[in-house]
N, C-alpha and C positions, 0 to 999 in steps of 0.2 A: 784361808778359802784359795781354791786353784782357778783362774781363769784362763782356758785355752782359744784365743782363735784362730779358724780355721778358712782361708779363703775359698771363692767359688774358682774351681777348675771353668776356666770359657774355652770352646772349642773355636777356632777358626771359621770353620766355617756358618757358623752361628754371626758371628760377627762379621764378615762378610758379603752375607744376604741382608743383613742390618743395614750396613754402610750402603750398599749397593740399593736396595730401596729406598732408603731415604737420599739418595743420589739422583735417582730416576725421577720421584715424586719433586725432588726444588730443580730438574732440569724442567721436567713438563710444565711447574710454575711460571717460570722464569720463558719460559718459548711461548706460553699464552700470554703477555704482556707483549709482546710483537715490539719488543725498540732491540735498536739496534745491537748493544752490549750488555751485561752486568749489573755495572754501575747505573746506566741510563732506566735499567729494569725496575734496579734498589728504588733509585729518588723518585719514579713513577710511580712504586708501591708505596712507598713513604706521603708523598704530597697527595692524591687522590685516592677517597675514598673507595675502596671497589671491595667486590667479592675475594677478587685477589688475595687483597692483604689480609682478609676473615682468612683464606686459608693457608697464607703466608706462617699468620701469627698462631695456629691450627697444628701446621706442620712444626713449626720449631720449638714451640709446647711441649708436642709428642717425641721428636727427636732429644731435647732435655730430659724429657722424664724418662724415656728407654736408656741413657746416658748414665743418667740417675741412680735406675735398677742395677745394671751392668758394676757399676761402683760401690754399691751398699749390699750388694748380696755376701753375706757371709758365716759361719756357722762359730758358737760360740759353747763352750762346754765348761759346766763349772762342775764341782765335786758331785753334785745330787740333779741337774739339767743338763740340757741342750737347748741353747737358746738359736732358734731359727731367725736371722734376719735378709727379708725380701725387699729392699724398696722400700715401702713407707710401712710397711708389715713385718710383723712377727710374730712368732711361736714358739710356746718352750711346752719342753714337754720334758717331764719325768727320767730319767735315766732306767729305772727301775722298771716303770713302764714299758719300755720296750725289749719287745718280746723275743725278735730275729732281725740279722738286716742281710740283707740277698743285693745282687745285681741289678741291672733294669739297662736296656740301651736303650730310649724313649726321646719321642721331638715334644711331645705334649707338654705344653706349659706347666711350672711347677718353679720350684723354690732352687732352681739349678739352671746352669748357666752352659752347660755340657749336654750331650746324649748319653752320654756311657753316667749313669748314675749309682748312687747307694739308695735302697727303699727301708727308710723306718718302719721296720711294722711294730703298733704301739697298743697298749688298751686306754682310751679316753673313757673315764666315768661317765660323762654324759652321753657319749655317741657309740661306746662300744670299741671294737677293732677298726683301728684307724690307719691311712699308711700316709708317710708322703714322703718326695723322691729328691735327695740332694745329689748335690757334687764335690766334693771337697778337694781342694788340689791334692792335699797329702791326706790320701784314703787310709794308708796304715797309720798314721798318726793320730786318724780322727776315731777310727776304730780301738786302738790303743788307751782314747783318753776317757772311750765310754765303758771301756773293760769289756767290747765283746769279737767276737771274728764274723766271718761270713757263713750265712748258713748255705751257701751255694757256691756255683763257679761258673761262670764263663769260660 
């Protein structure tokens, strides 16, 4: 049984926006504490119960979760299935159910870390016609692995 794994393409602009967002949030939190330096701010957070400590915990957990998702987005192709791993979730689509593959450039949330995406149009027995957006780094290799070509061009 063949099993090929494809990493997700990651847009630098998405990474920059996320890093800037988290850095700004951490900066805002630490300046709210009113300590002279980062070390004093951390000691204050760890030693005194406060709303800021809860905010730091939530911000840290959110950061870890986002990094985890970035590391875990991948697409696996077997002889009969496409398995899309997106952080804690995965979706399996039978290759025979894929009707067509098209391009899109989109920023809406999906199992893709790039704006330049492939859209898999497939049939789900319970929900009918569906689609899912993915962004394999090796688009040509992915298409070859599922035995399809693009139905449109950008």
